[in-house]
C-alpha positions in Angstrom: -2.7 -3.2 -116.0 -3.5 -3.5 -112.4 -6.8 -2.5 -110.9 -5.5 0.7 -109.3 -3.6 1.8 -112.5 -6.7 1.2 -114.3 -8.8 3.3 -112.2 -6.5 6.1 -111.8 -5.9 6.3 -115.8 -9.8 6.8 -115.9 -9.9 9.3 -113.6 -6.7 11.1 -115.0 -8.1 11.0 -118.4 -11.8 12.2 -117.4 -10.5 15.0 -115.0 -8.1 16.2 -117.8 -10.7 16.3 -120.4 -13.1 18.3 -118.0 -10.5 20.9 -116.8 -9.5 21.5 -120.6 -13.2 22.2 -121.5 -13.9 24.1 -118.0 -10.6 26.3 -118.7 -12.0 27.4 -122.3 -15.7 27.6 -121.5 -15.2 29.4 -117.8 -11.6 31.2 -118.0 -11.7 31.6 -121.8 -8.4 31.6 -124.2 -7.6 35.5 -123.4 -7.2 35.0 -119.5 -5.6 31.6 -120.2 -2.9 33.2 -122.5 -2.2 36.1 -119.8 -2.0 33.4 -116.9 0.7 31.8 -119.0 2.5 34.7 -119.7 2.6 35.7 -115.9 2.6 32.1 -114.7 6.0 32.4 -112.7 5.1 35.5 -110.7 1.9 34.3 -109.8 3.4 30.7 -108.7 6.0 32.6 -106.7 3.0 34.6 -104.7 1.4 31.5 -103.7 4.4 29.4 -103.1 4.2 29.4 -99.0 0.4 28.2 -99.1 1.4 25.5 -101.9 4.3 24.5 -99.5 1.8 24.4 -96.3 -0.6 22.1 -98.7 2.0 19.9 -99.6 3.0 19.3 -96.1 -0.3 18.6 -95.0 -1.2 16.2 -97.8 2.2 14.3 -97.1 1.8 14.0 -93.2 -2.1 12.9 -93.9 -0.5 10.2 -96.3 2.3 8.9 -94.1 0.6 9.3 -90.9 -2.6 7.6 -91.7 -2.2 4.2 -90.7 -0.7 5.1 -87.4 -3.2 7.5 -86.6 -6.0 5.0 -87.3 -4.7 2.7 -84.7 -4.3 5.3 -82.0 -8.2 6.3 -82.9 -9.0 2.5 -82.8 -7.5 2.2 -79.2 -8.3 5.9 -77.9 -10.7 7.7 -79.9 -14.3 8.3 -79.0 -16.3 5.4 -80.1 -19.1 7.1 -81.8 -20.7 4.4 -84.1 -23.5 3.7 -81.7 -24.3 7.0 -80.8 -24.6 8.3 -84.5 -27.0 5.2 -85.2 -28.7 6.1 -82.4 -29.2 9.8 -83.5 -30.3 9.0 -87.2 -31.1 5.4 -87.1 -32.0 4.2 -90.9 -32.4 7.8 -92.6 -29.4 6.4 -95.1 -31.2 3.1 -95.6 -34.4 5.1 -96.5 -32.6 7.2 -98.9 -31.5 4.0 -100.8 -34.7 2.3 -100.4 -36.6 5.4 -101.5 -34.5 6.8 -104.4 -32.2 4.3 -105.6 -32.0 3.5 -109.4 -29.8 2.3 -111.8 -29.6 5.6 -113.3 -29.1 7.5 -110.1 -26.4 5.0 -109.2 -24.6 5.5 -112.1 -24.6 9.2 -111.7 -23.9 9.7 -108.2 -21.0 7.1 -108.5 -19.3 9.0 -111.3 -19.8 12.2 -109.3 -18.3 10.7 -106.2 -15.1 9.9 -108.2 -14.7 11.8 -111.1 -16.9 14.7 -110.4 -15.0 15.4 -107.2 -11.6 15.2 -108.4 -12.5 17.7 -111.0 -14.4 20.0 -108.4 -11.1 20.0 -106.5 -8.7 20.5 -109.3 -10.5 23.3 -111.6 -10.3 26.2 -108.6 -6.8 26.1 -108.7 -6.5 26.8 -112.5 -9.5 29.0 -112.4 -8.1 31.3 -109.2 -4.5 31.0 -110.8 -5.8 32.8 -113.7 -7.1 36.0 -111.8 -4.8 39.1 -111.7 -4.5 38.7 -107.9 -3.5 35.5 -106.2 -5.6 36.7 -103.1 -8.4 34.0 -103.9 -5.9 31.1 -104.8 -4.2 31.1 -101.7 -7.2 31.4 -99.5 -8.6 28.3 -101.4 -5.5 26.4 -100.9 -5.4 27.5 -97.2 -8.8 26.1 -97.0 -7.8 22.9 -98.4 -5.1 22.3 -96.1 -7.5 23.5 -93.2 -10.1 20.8 -94.3 -7.5 18.1 -94.3 -5.4 19.1 -91.2 -9.0 19.3 -89.0 -10.3 16.5 -90.8 -7.3 14.0 -90.2 -7.6 15.3 -86.4 -11.1 14.6 -86.1 -10.9 11.1 -87.7 -7.9 10.4 -85.1 -10.4 11.8 -82.2 -13.6 10.0 -83.5 -13.6 6.3 -84.5 -17.2 5.5 -86.3 -18.0 3.0 -89.0 -20.4 4.0 -91.8 -23.6 2.8 -92.5 -22.8 0.2 -95.3 -20.9 -1.5 -92.5 -23.2 -1.0 -89.5 -26.4 -2.1 -91.7 -25.3 -4.3 -94.5 -28.7 -5.8 -94.5 -30.5 -2.4 -95.4 -27.4 -0.3 -96.7 -25.8 -1.7 -99.9 -22.4 -0.2 -100.8 -24.0 0.8 -104.1 -20.5 2.4 -105.3 -18.6 -0.8 -104.9 -21.2 -2.9 -106.2 -21.4 -1.1 -109.3 -17.6 0.1 -109.6 -15.6 -2.6 -107.8 -12.5 -1.4 -109.4 -12.9 2.1 -107.7 -11.9 0.1 -104.2 -8.7 -0.1 -105.3 -8.3 3.5 -105.5 -10.5 4.3 -102.4 -8.6 1.5 -100.1 -5.4 3.9 -100.9 -6.6 7.1 -99.8 -9.2 6.3 -96.9 -10.6 3.6 -94.4 -13.9 2.6 -93.4 -13.9 4.1 -90.1 -12.7 7.7 -91.5 -16.5 9.0 -91.9 -16.8 11.7 -89.3 -16.7 14.1 -90.7 -17.3 13.8 -94.3 -14.4 15.1 -96.2 -15.9 14.6 -99.5 -18.6 17.0 -98.2 -16.6 19.6 -96.7 -14.0 20.1 -99.4 -17.1 19.9 -102.1 -18.7 22.5 -99.9 -15.4 24.4 -99.5 -15.5 24.8 -103.4 -19.1 25.5 -103.7 -18.8 28.2 -101.2 -15.7 30.1 -102.9 -17.4 29.6 -106.3 -20.4 31.9 -104.7 -18.2 34.4 -103.3 -16.5 34.6 -106.7 -19.5 34.7 -108.6 -18.8 37.9 -110.5 -15.5 36.9 -111.8 -16.5 33.4 -112.6 -20.4 33.5 -112.9 -20.1 30.6 -115.1 -18.4 28.4 -112.5 -21.0 29.3 -109.7 -23.8 27.5 -112.1 -21.4 24.2 -112.4 -19.8 24.1 -109.0 -22.9 24.6 -106.6 -25.0 21.8 -108.2 -22.0 19.7 -108.5 -20.8 20.2 -105.0 -24.4 19.4 -103.4 -24.3 16.2 -106.0 -21.3 15.0 -104.1 -22.9 15.7 -100.8 -25.7 13.9 -101.8 -23.6 10.9 -103.1 -21.9 10.4 -100.0 -25.4 9.4 -98.3 -26.9 7.5 -101.4 -24.0 5.5 -101.9 -24.0 4.2 -98.2 -20.6 5.8 -97.2 -21.6 8.8 -94.8 -24.2 9.3 -92.3 -26.3 12.5 -92.5 -24.1 13.5 -89.0 -20.8 13.1 -91.0 -22.3 15.3 -93.5 -23.7 17.9 -91.3 -20.2 18.0 -89.8 -18.6 18.2 -93.1 -20.7 21.6 -93.8 -19.8 23.1 -90.7 -16.2 22.4 -91.1 -16.4 23.7 -94.9 -17.7 27.3 -93.6 -15.3 27.1 -90.7 -12.5 26.4 -93.3 -13.5 29.2 -95.7 -13.8 31.7 -92.9 -10.5 30.7 -91.3 -8.5 31.1 -94.5 -9.8 34.8 -95.2 -8.8 35.6 -92.1 -5.2 33.9 -91.9 -4.2 35.1 -95.5 -5.2 38.6 -94.4 -3.3 38.3 -91.1 -0.1 37.7 -93.4 -0.2 41.1 -94.7 -2.4 39.8 -97.7 -5.5 41.7 -97.1 -7.3 43.5 -99.9 -9.1 46.4 -99.7 -12.9 46.9 -99.4 -12.6 47.3 -103.2 -10.5 44.4 -103.9 -12.2 41.2 -102.5 -13.9 38.7 -104.6 -16.2 41.6 -106.5 -13.1 43.6 -107.4 -11.6 40.6 -109.0 -13.5 41.2 -112.4 -11.5 40.8 -115.7 -8.8 43.5 -115.7 -9.8 44.9 -112.2 -6.5 43.7 -110.7 -4.0 43.8 -113.4 -0.7 44.7 -112.6 -1.6 45.3 -109.1 -0.8 41.7 -107.7 0.0 41.7 -103.9 
């Protein structure tokens, strides 16, 4: 088995187990059975945003190498500026807090926890009687990837582990070298501004807070996990604090835009049908 296939199998296995456990513990068997019986209709409602997200992901995968060349030649060379702005902050984090236990935790969170964090909202919001939140989440994902790809092209910068190799250790790859086979397939070391791990995780955490009345247990899981991913990006030496701050801004902007865009296409819900109105049974039979 190749290193890439090995780590992919590991990620799929871990995430599948976590999705099953979270589906039973957070969504509940009764709501899962109801979702199964209405699955085709709900998927049909979300077909357009699913298509948009797929197009963005495919475009990102196909255009990444070409856009990297464009960024290298014409992008804003921001590495020196970022380093001058924050100096050795990431190095300080590692020097102050790094332990074998924390490294193991943040490495797990960065790979496995992140994959679970992005996957579970699709199941959870598909299980709500209305598909409004599901569509908003998928639109927010698409916006994160599209805007993130554009910024990666406009801004060329290397992460702290590349700029300060004598001060910042690539802890993820030092402890889990097999993960490099996966990360090299989906990213390059000059794609640091903004941190998409941060923006997508904070997007999920924000939606978890907004839908806390529908899924209070998910809020208790998603918020700490999303913040752990944010910390992991710096602790592992992958992103600058500047990248993380930009990731927060991108996340909040994408969530706000997703709400506006879904409403603008005739999918607006009434004042009583927002996240607070998506409690169990509040929208049954009233799908938009």
